[in-house]
C-alpha positions in Angstrom: 4.8 -19.3 3.3 3.6 -16.5 5.5 3.7 -12.9 4.2 3.8 -9.7 6.3 2.5 -6.4 5.2 2.5 -2.9 6.8 -0.4 -1.6 4.6 -3.2 -3.2 2.6 -4.6 -1.0 -0.1 -8.1 -2.0 -1.2 -9.3 -0.3 -4.4 -7.6 1.0 -7.5 -9.3 4.4 -7.8 -7.6 7.7 -7.2 -7.6 7.2 -3.4 -6.0 3.7 -3.6 -3.4 4.9 -6.1 -2.4 7.8 -3.8 -2.4 5.6 -0.7 -0.2 3.0 -2.3 2.2 5.6 -3.7 2.5 7.4 -0.4 3.0 4.2 1.6 5.8 3.2 -0.8 7.5 6.6 -0.4 7.4 6.1 3.3 9.0 2.6 3.0 5.9 0.6 4.0 5.5 -2.9 2.6 2.3 -3.0 0.5 
C-alpha cells in the first residue's frame, strides 16, 4: 500500500508542532 504526503514533519519540538499545525490548517496531508 503506497502512501502520499504533502509535508513530512521531523521532530516534535516547538518548531515541529507549529509546522504540523500550520500544514493541517492549509489542508496539507501530513
